[in-house]
N, C-alpha and C positions, 0 to 999 in steps of 0.2 A: 536520153539526150546524149549526143556525140560530144566528145572531148572538145573540139573546135568550137562548137556552139556555146559550150560552158564557159570556154576561155573568153569569147567575144563578150558574154553576158558580165563576167566579172570585171573586164575592162571598161565596159559601159558603166557598171556601178560605180567603179573607182573615179570615172570622169565626172559623174554627176556628184559624187562627194566632194570633188575639188571646187565645184560652183556653189558649195554651202558657205554663207557669209562667214567671215572671220568671228565677227561678233557672236553669231550664233554658236560657233564651236567653243568659243571661250565660255559663253553662258553655261552650255551643257557641262563641260568640263568642271566649271566652278560649282554648279548645282550637284553634279555627281559627287565631287569631293566633299562637299558640305554634307550631303546625305550620308556619306559614309562615315565621316567623323561624328556626326550626330548619332549614328547607330552606335558608334564606339563609345561616346560619352554617356548615353542612355544605359548601354550594358553596363559601363563602369559604374555609374551612379547607382544602378539597381543592385549590383553586386555589393558596392559599399554600404548601401542602405541595408542589405540583408545582413553583412557582418555586423554593422553597428546596431542593428536591432537585436541580434543574437546577443552581443555584447551587453546591452542595455537590459535585456530580460535577464540575463545571468547575474548582473549587477543588482538588479531589483530584487531577484530572488535570494541573493546573498545577503543582501543588507536590510531586507524586510521593510522597505519604506512605507510609511503610512499612506493611506488613500491621498488622492490630489488635494481635496479640500483642507486637509491638515497641514499641507506642506507650506502654505503660506503663512501660517502663525509663527509668531516670533518665539524661537526656543531659547529660553534662558538656561544658562549652564545649570543652575540649581533646580531646574524643573525635571532634569533627566537623570537616570541612573545608568552608568556604563559597566557595572560590575560583571554582567553577562556577556560583555563583547566578545569574549574568548570562545564561547559556546554558541550564542544565537546571533550575535553581531546585530542586535536591534536595541534600539533606546525605548526604554518603557518609563512613562511618567511615574513620578514617584507616588502620586496619589492612586495609580492603579497596580502598584507593587503589593505583594502579599507573601507572608511566610507560612506556607501550608502546613509545616512541621509544628506551628503553634497549636493546631486543633488535634494532634496526635495524641491518642491515649497512651499511658505507660507501656502497654504491651505492644502496641503499634511501633512505638518508638524502639522498643527492644528488638523487634523482628526486622526493622529497617535499618538499625545501626550495624551495617556490615561493609561500610565503604572504605574501610583502612586500606591504604596502599601496601601495608604489610601483611603478607599473606600467612595465615596461621595453617601450617602444613598438616598438622594433626587434624584440625577440625575440617580441612578440606579433603582429607583423605577420607574421612567418614562420610562426608558429604557424596563423594564420588561412589563410594562403595554401596551407599543407599540407593543408587540407580543402576548398579552393576557396571559401573564405568571404573576403568583404571586410573592410576594417578600418574602424571608425568615424572620422570626421573630428573630430578633437579640438578643433578651432576652432569647430565648430558646437554642441558639447555638452561638459559635464564627462565626462572619461573615467573610468568607473568599472566594476567587475565587477557583473554581474547577481547577484541572489540566485537560488539553486537550493533548491527544496522537493522531497523525496524521499518516496516511499509504498511500502511493500511489506508483505505479509503474513508474520508470523513463525510458525513452526511447530516442525517437527523438524529444522530445519536445523542441520549440525553446527557446532560451536564454531569449527572450523578454517575452513569456508567463510565464516562471519560474519567471522572475523579477515581472512581474504583479501580479501574484497570491500570491507570498511571501511577497508582499508589505502589501497586505490585512492582512495577517496572521503575520505581523513583531512583534516578542517578544510576542507572544500568546501562542504558543504551548510549552508543556514541552520537547516532542520529536517529530521529524519528521522522520520517517521510510521510506526510499526509497529503492525499490528493482530494480536491473537492471539486465536484461538477455542478453544472446548473440545469441537469436534467436528470431523472431516474433512469433505471435500467431499461424501462419500455419507453424512453424518450419523453415522459411527461415533464413539462418545464417546472422548475422549482427555483425558488430565490436563492441568491448567494448567501451563505452564512457568515463567511469569514472574509468577505471581499466588497469593497465598493461603497462603505459608508462609515460614519463615525461609530456606530454601535458595533459594526464588524470588527473595527481596529481595537476597540475594547476587548472583544471577545478574543482576538488574537493575542492580545497581550496577557490575558488570562490563560490561554492555551500554552503559550511560550514558557510559562512558570510552572506548569503541573508537573513535568517528568524531572525536575531537578536541575541545578545549575550545571552539573557535568554533562548534560544531554543537549545537543543541538537540535532544535525543532524546524523542520522546513514545510511550509503549506504551499503546495502548488495547485494550480487550477486547470481543470480539463474542460475543453469545449469541443464538441464533436461537429463535424460537417455533415454526418449522416442525417438524412431527412426522414429516413424510414428505418425502424429496427429489423434486424434479422430474424431468421427462424427461432433464435435462441437469444433472449433478452440478457442472458449472461454474458454475451460477447462484448457489451458496452463496459462491463466489469473488466473484462480480459484486456481490452484496449487501454482502459485507464490505468491499471496497474502496472502496464509496461513503463510507466513514468518513475516507478521506484527505483528501478535498477540505474537509470540515468542520474537520478537524484544522489543515490549512494556513491555513485563514482565522482559526481561532482563534488560531493563531501568529502572524497578522499578515501573511499574504501579500497581495500586490497584483497587480493586472492586468499589471504589466510584469515581474514575477517569472517564473521558469520551473519548471515541475513536471515531476518524472520519476517514473514509475510502473515498478516492476520486481518482480523476486523477489530474495530475499537471495542466491541464488546467481548473480546477475547483475550485471555493472556496466560502465558506459562506461569506457573507458581514461581515465587522469588527464589526459592530454594532450587528449582531446576535451571532457572536463568543463571545463577551463580555457578551452577554444575557445568553448563555449557561454556562458561567462561574459563574454567581452570581444569576440568578433567581431561583425561585421554579418551576422547570419543572416536571410536573407529571411523564414524563417517566424516571426522574433520581431519583425518590423516592426509597428507599431501599425496598427489598421484593417483586420484579416483578415476575410474572410468565414466563416472557420471550417469550410469544407466539407472541406479538405484541409490541415489545419494541423501535421501530425506530422512530426518528425525521426526517421528509422528507421536504427539502427545497422547496421553489417555485423559480425557477431559471431563470433568464433572460439570453437570449442565444445571444451572438455576433457571427457573422460569418466572420471569416479572418480579420475583422478590427473593431474597435471601433465604426466607423460610419455606420456599416451594422448591424442592430439589428432586430431581429424577433418581429413582433408586434403581441401581444395577443397569443403567444405561450410561455408557462411556463414549463419547464423541472421540473422533480421532484428529480433531484440530484443537489447539495449534499442533503441528506435527511437523514442520520441516525447517531445517536451518541451513543457510547457505552462505559460503564465502564470496564476495562480490566487489566489483568496481564498476565505475560508470562515466558517461559524459553528459553534458547538458541536453536536455530534451529539445528538439528543433521542429520546425513545421513539417506538415503531412507532405508537401509537394517534394520535399527533399527524400523522404523515406518512402514516397509512392504508397502512401495509406490515406484513408479517408477520414481521418480523425487527428487532432492535435493537441499537445500539450503546451500550456503555457507556464514556463517555469517563474513563478512570481514569489514575492516574500509572504510569503504565507504558506442465507445460502446453506451454504452447507457445512461450512468448514470453520476451523479456529486456526491460529497461527501455525505456520510450518517453518521448518529450520533446515538450512543446507550450507554447505561449504562454498565460499566465494569462487573458487576455481571451477565450480559446476554452474555459475550463474551467468546468463547472457549480460554482456557488456563488461564482465569481469573476468572470467575465465579466457582461455586461450584458443581461438576458433582454429588453430593449426592443429592442436591436440583434440579438439571437439568440434569437427565440422558441422555447419548448420544443417538442421533437417528440413523437411517440407511441412507446411502447415496450410490450413484451408483457406486462409485470407490474405491475398497479396503474397502468396509463397512463403512469407516468414512472420505472419501474425495469425491470431486465432489458435485454433485446436491443431495438434499433430495429426498428420494423416495416419489411416491404418497402415500398419507395416514401418511407419517412420518413428516409431516411439509412442504411439497412442496405446494406452494400457499395456506398456511394457513389451509391446509387439516391435521389435526392431529388424524384422526380416528383410524389408526392402531398404532400409537405412543401411545395413550390413552389405547387402548385395549390389546396391547401386552407388550410394555415396562413399562409403568406406572402401569398397573393392576398387574404384576408379582412383583412389589415392594410395592403393597398396597398403591399407590400414585394416586392422582388426581390433574387435573387443571395446572401441570407445563408443561413447554415447554423445549426444549433442548437448550444448549448454541449455539451461533452462529459463524461460520467460518468468517473470513473477507470478503470473496467475497460475502457471503450471505447478508451482509449489503446492497448491491446493488442488487443482483440477486433474493432475495426472498421478497415477500409481507409481511406487517405487521408493519404498522407505521402511524403516523399522519403528515400532510403537514402543514407547517407554513408560512404564509405570514405576512407581516406587517400590523398591524391594522390602516391604513390610508385610505383615500378616493380613493387612486389608488391601494390598495392592493399590495404595493410595494413588490420587490422580497427579498428574503433573501440570495440569492446566485448568482454567475454569472458562465457562461460557455463561455470561450474565445476559441471557436471551430475553428479548422484549421488555427491557427496563425502561420503558417510556413514561412520560409524565402524564398522558392523557389517552383515553380511548381513542380520541380522533388521530393521534399520532400512530397508533397501532394499525388503524384501519387505512391510513395513507400509505404505510409500509406495504400491507398486504394486497393493496390495490393498485400498486405502481412498481413494486421491485420484484426481481427474480421472475417467476411464474404468477403473474398477477391473478387475483380472484376478482372477477367483475362484480361479485356480490358482496365484497368485504364491507363497502361503505354502509350497507343496510342489516347486515347480520349481527345478532348478539356476538359479543367477543367469544363465548364460549364455542360457537359453531363455526367460527372462521378457520380454525385449525386445531389439531389434537393437542398441540403444545399449550394452546390458549385454554383449552378445555381443562387441562391439568392445573394450570395457574389459576383459573377461576374458582374451581372446586376447593383448591388450597385456601384461597381467600376466604371461602365460605366455611373454613374450618372441617372441610371433608377430605380427609388425607386418603386416597386409594391405595392399593397395594403396589402402584407404580411409583409412588412418592415417598420420600422420607418424612418422618413426622415434624420435624424441624431441623434448624441449622444446627443445633447441638446434637442431634441424632445421627448426624452424617458419620459413618464409621472412619476410623483412623484419627489423625492429628492434623491433616492438611486442610486449611481453610484460607479463603481470600482475606488478605490482611486488612482491607477496607471494612470489611463487615465483622471482624472480631470485636469492633466496637459496638456493644450492644445498643447504644443509643442510636447509631447509623442503621443498625439491622430494624429496630422497632420503627424508626421513622419511615423507612423505604417500605415496610410491609403494611403500615397504617395507610400510606398514600396509595398503595395497590388495592387495599380493600375498599377505599373510598372511590377509586376508579371503577371497580366492579360494581359496587352499589349504584353509582350514577348510571352506568351503562344499562344496568338491568332496568332501571325506571325508564329509560329513554327508549330502548330496543325491545322491551318485553313483548310487544305486539308482533315482533318478527320472528318470533320462536320457531315457526315453521319453515323459514327459509333456510335451505341447505346449499 
């Protein structure tokens, strides 16, 4: 089209616009203006809603409000106790309060009586030397205990195993971060245990008091938006555990604090936890490169009963401690992942420990640039060459080189405490190389609970629901034969025959040991009667 013809068309179009009624122009202008302001208003409202929702969730998380059906009840001042407000910020009805120390034996009381704020230097030096740790020079810095922050998933763990491991940890942790989900690792639905009912509120109030008044308990809830599991069911666990570092930061964790990741049926020995708080631990010295920052425990494994103990089998978890800080967890659209954590008031490994400056959300990303992972770039497993199995070839060549850096490693996600290599295993420096941790494996209250675990968690066994317990797993074979009084060369003969002097404090009480072993024997007897005809199923 030539320029003169284009000019004539523009003039013609302009003349036609002049013939549009004034009222129509006013209407269009008004409509357009309203539409623009409506979009602005809606955008602002959605933004405000997002901020308010985040603020509400953080508030609910921090104050541990009871479920909605409880909030309408009149709360009389003398019906509630506020003595734990500094640690839990939760109101527990007096009729649900208990003093767990009232049931301690004299020996348990002696072992747990180590909470004095006055540090006995000579005793602590001996403790540190027993793990080949040095002792800080008190003339160079004020001598104080490090703060420990703990994270674990909570699901179908028995009340007994929670009581046992929490006794070992009584009044030691600053924060215990627990995360519950309404699905198993292979996305099998399951009921909330600590959310949504009056019974759940009572269970929460019980849980809040187990770890001692000096420990803050935070129970958060995880809901996935995934409709299908991935190739590895453990990815669900990986995504859930990321919430721990956010909770720790929200509860005030700093880079010189220590983070512990585990399962509720695992715990470091109390002696070792106290050592982590006071000793000169090389992995806790500031300025780490974070490529191999973990402490790994030497773990004594109990199978279903304190009287059924693996001989010469030492697991390597718990085994990593991390110093860490965090921020509240928010919804997946913001983080561009397909799962979300709702922060509310509420395998193969054992607990692992690491210095906070090496932990995701706590350490400095300028010193430790992010690495690449296989889920949405920053979630899931590290890619080969980017820190997977301590191979940092690509990370060094691509990430660090682009920043003119050398030698540094990335920050660690909570699940990487357990899933990735890179640490030092610690045993006690005595003639028995005594353990520094315990794993109370399969301490369930019924055979059906065990079957549910093996049919839905980790790498599920489709036949676990019909097999006799002894044929579900080698671990259960040892536990069943032990209950029947047949101790193989793989097992210790009893709790008392364990070499050395290190024992779980909960089970030094002979009455507790006897009760648990009797229950386990009863479970085995009932299971044999019910599933005896299925002995050929493997």
